[in-house]
ZANU-742482 format. One record per residue (C-alpha): chain; residue number from 1; residue in three letters; x, y, z. Coordinates in pm, whole numbers, plus 50000, padded with zeros to 5 digits. Layout:
<patis>
pati unit A | pos NUM | code ALA | x X | y Y | z Z
...
</patis>
This chain:
<patis>
pati unit A | pos 1 | code ARG | x 32527 | y 19265 | z 65600
pati unit A | pos 2 | code GLY | x 32613 | y 18905 | z 65634
pati unit A | pos 3 | code LYS | x 32400 | y 18640 | z 65799
pati unit A | pos 4 | code ALA | x 32477 | y 18302 | z 65953
pati unit A | pos 5 | code MET | x 32246 | y 18029 | z 66079
pati unit A | pos 6 | code VAL | x 32286 | y 17697 | z 66259
pati unit A | pos 7 | code TYR | x 32059 | y 17407 | z 66170
pati unit A | pos 8 | code GLU | x 32008 | y 17071 | z 66335
pati unit A | pos 9 | code TRP | x 31838 | y 16755 | z 66213
pati unit A | pos 10 | code SER | x 31500 | y 16679 | z 66372
pati unit A | pos 11 | code ASN | x 31360 | y 16329 | z 66342
pati unit A | pos 12 | code GLU | x 31026 | y 16461 | z 66472
pati unit A | pos 13 | code GLU | x 31009 | y 16725 | z 66197
pati unit A | pos 14 | code GLY | x 31168 | y 16498 | z 65941
pati unit A | pos 15 | code GLY | x 31413 | y 16764 | z 65831
pati unit A | pos 16 | code TRP | x 31654 | y 17040 | z 65921
pati unit A | pos 17 | code ILE | x 31532 | y 17311 | z 66162
pati unit A | pos 18 | code GLN | x 31706 | y 17632 | z 66253
pati unit A | pos 19 | code ARG | x 31860 | y 17635 | z 66600
pati unit A | pos 20 | code GLY | x 31808 | y 17977 | z 66759
pati unit A | pos 21 | code ASP | x 31801 | y 18313 | z 66588
pati unit A | pos 22 | code THR | x 31985 | y 18419 | z 66274
pati unit A | pos 23 | code PHE | x 32321 | y 18585 | z 66339
pati unit A | pos 24 | code VAL | x 32323 | y 18919 | z 66156
pati unit A | pos 25 | code GLY | x 32630 | y 19136 | z 66099
pati unit A | pos 26 | code GLU | x 32611 | y 19468 | z 66278
pati unit A | pos 27 | code GLU | x 32786 | y 19660 | z 66004
pati unit A | pos 28 | code GLU | x 32710 | y 19695 | z 65634
pati unit A | pos 29 | code TYR | x 33022 | y 19506 | z 65527
pati unit A | pos 30 | code ALA | x 33043 | y 19265 | z 65822
pati unit A | pos 31 | code TYR | x 33020 | y 18960 | z 65593
pati unit A | pos 32 | code LEU | x 32961 | y 18679 | z 65842
pati unit A | pos 33 | code GLY | x 33100 | y 18415 | z 65615
pati unit A | pos 34 | code ARG | x 33332 | y 18206 | z 65827
pati unit A | pos 35 | code ILE | x 33162 | y 17974 | z 66076
pati unit A | pos 36 | code ASN | x 33271 | y 17669 | z 66271
pati unit A | pos 37 | code LEU | x 33099 | y 17452 | z 66536
pati unit A | pos 38 | code ASN | x 33258 | y 17257 | z 66818
pati unit A | pos 39 | code GLY | x 33205 | y 16880 | z 66848
pati unit A | pos 40 | code SER | x 32875 | y 16896 | z 67039
pati unit A | pos 41 | code GLY | x 32734 | y 17183 | z 66832
pati unit A | pos 42 | code ASP | x 32684 | y 17399 | z 67142
pati unit A | pos 43 | code THR | x 32958 | y 17653 | z 67067
pati unit A | pos 44 | code VAL | x 32992 | y 17839 | z 66739
pati unit A | pos 45 | code ALA | x 33272 | y 18068 | z 66621
pati unit A | pos 46 | code ILE | x 33185 | y 18322 | z 66351
pati unit A | pos 47 | code GLY | x 33442 | y 18526 | z 66163
pati unit A | pos 48 | code ALA | x 33350 | y 18869 | z 66034
pati unit A | pos 49 | code PRO | x 33654 | y 18985 | z 65834
pati unit A | pos 50 | code GLY | x 33487 | y 19299 | z 65702
pati unit A | pos 51 | code VAL | x 33407 | y 19453 | z 66042
pati unit A | pos 52 | code GLY | x 33560 | y 19790 | z 66123
pati unit A | pos 53 | code ASP | x 33620 | y 20109 | z 65930
pati unit A | pos 54 | code ASN | x 33922 | y 19958 | z 65757
pati unit A | pos 55 | code ALA | x 33829 | y 19587 | z 65750
pati unit A | pos 56 | code GLN | x 34017 | y 19504 | z 66067
pati unit A | pos 57 | code GLY | x 33778 | y 19213 | z 66132
pati unit A | pos 58 | code SER | x 33635 | y 19038 | z 66436
pati unit A | pos 59 | code VAL | x 33549 | y 18691 | z 66561
pati unit A | pos 60 | code TYR | x 33244 | y 18615 | z 66773
pati unit A | pos 61 | code VAL | x 33203 | y 18302 | z 66986
pati unit A | pos 62 | code PHE | x 32853 | y 18205 | z 67098
pati unit A | pos 63 | code GLU | x 32730 | y 17934 | z 67335
pati unit A | pos 64 | code TRP | x 32394 | y 17760 | z 67305
pati unit A | pos 65 | code ASP | x 32167 | y 17796 | z 67611
pati unit A | pos 66 | code ARG | x 31945 | y 17487 | z 67636
pati unit A | pos 67 | code LEU | x 31707 | y 17661 | z 67879
pati unit A | pos 68 | code THR | x 31635 | y 17975 | z 67677
pati unit A | pos 69 | code LEU | x 31701 | y 17813 | z 67337
pati unit A | pos 70 | code LYS | x 31917 | y 18110 | z 67239
pati unit A | pos 71 | code TRP | x 32277 | y 18172 | z 67139
pati unit A | pos 72 | code ASN | x 32463 | y 18387 | z 67394
pati unit A | pos 73 | code LEU | x 32774 | y 18584 | z 67307
pati unit A | pos 74 | code LYS | x 33068 | y 18441 | z 67501
pati unit A | pos 75 | code VAL | x 33344 | y 18659 | z 67358
pati unit A | pos 76 | code GLU | x 33416 | y 18906 | z 67076
pati unit A | pos 77 | code ILE | x 33776 | y 18924 | z 66961
pati unit A | pos 78 | code GLN | x 33868 | y 19239 | z 66769
pati unit A | pos 79 | code ARG | x 34182 | y 19338 | z 66589
pati unit A | pos 80 | code GLY | x 34302 | y 19691 | z 66526
pati unit A | pos 81 | code GLU | x 34529 | y 19660 | z 66226
pati unit A | pos 82 | code GLU | x 34406 | y 19814 | z 65902
pati unit A | pos 83 | code ARG | x 34290 | y 19568 | z 65633
pati unit A | pos 84 | code GLU | x 34396 | y 19269 | z 65841
pati unit A | pos 85 | code ARG | x 34056 | y 19102 | z 65777
pati unit A | pos 86 | code PHE | x 34086 | y 18913 | z 66105
pati unit A | pos 87 | code GLY | x 33835 | y 18628 | z 66104
pati unit A | pos 88 | code SER | x 33891 | y 18529 | z 65743
pati unit A | pos 89 | code ARG | x 33916 | y 18169 | z 65867
pati unit A | pos 90 | code VAL | x 33805 | y 18029 | z 66202
pati unit A | pos 91 | code SER | x 33834 | y 17686 | z 66357
pati unit A | pos 92 | code ILE | x 33724 | y 17580 | z 66704
pati unit A | pos 93 | code SER | x 33832 | y 17259 | z 66876
pati unit A | pos 94 | code ALA | x 33587 | y 16980 | z 66955
pati unit A | pos 95 | code ASP | x 33586 | y 17074 | z 67325
pati unit A | pos 96 | code ALA | x 33557 | y 17450 | z 67245
pati unit A | pos 97 | code LEU | x 33872 | y 17530 | z 67445
pati unit A | pos 98 | code THR | x 34094 | y 17630 | z 67152
pati unit A | pos 99 | code LEU | x 34020 | y 17875 | z 66872
pati unit A | pos 100 | code ALA | x 34238 | y 17930 | z 66565
pati unit A | pos 101 | code VAL | x 34188 | y 18245 | z 66356
pati unit A | pos 102 | code THR | x 34358 | y 18391 | z 66050
pati unit A | pos 103 | code GLY | x 34349 | y 18742 | z 65920
</patis>
């Protein structure tokens, strides 16, 4: 199972601290290896090209909640084609309104 984390610099701590929980792939071969943040760092897109029985792949987009200090799932995009490995590359625009995905 793959894992992904987001870190931010803290002047108070004098180093990098993890922002929110660790993202953990739900499946054995999820391989959360493709990650991209928007310009403000409040939206993250994570590609999981190994998700699905036949590596169809998925992309997850999370938004940071400043009140709860947690990442909330905004959308999961799944593909159905065998061995497509959707999510092999992800890129999100600075304003988090456009997402580009390969697979």
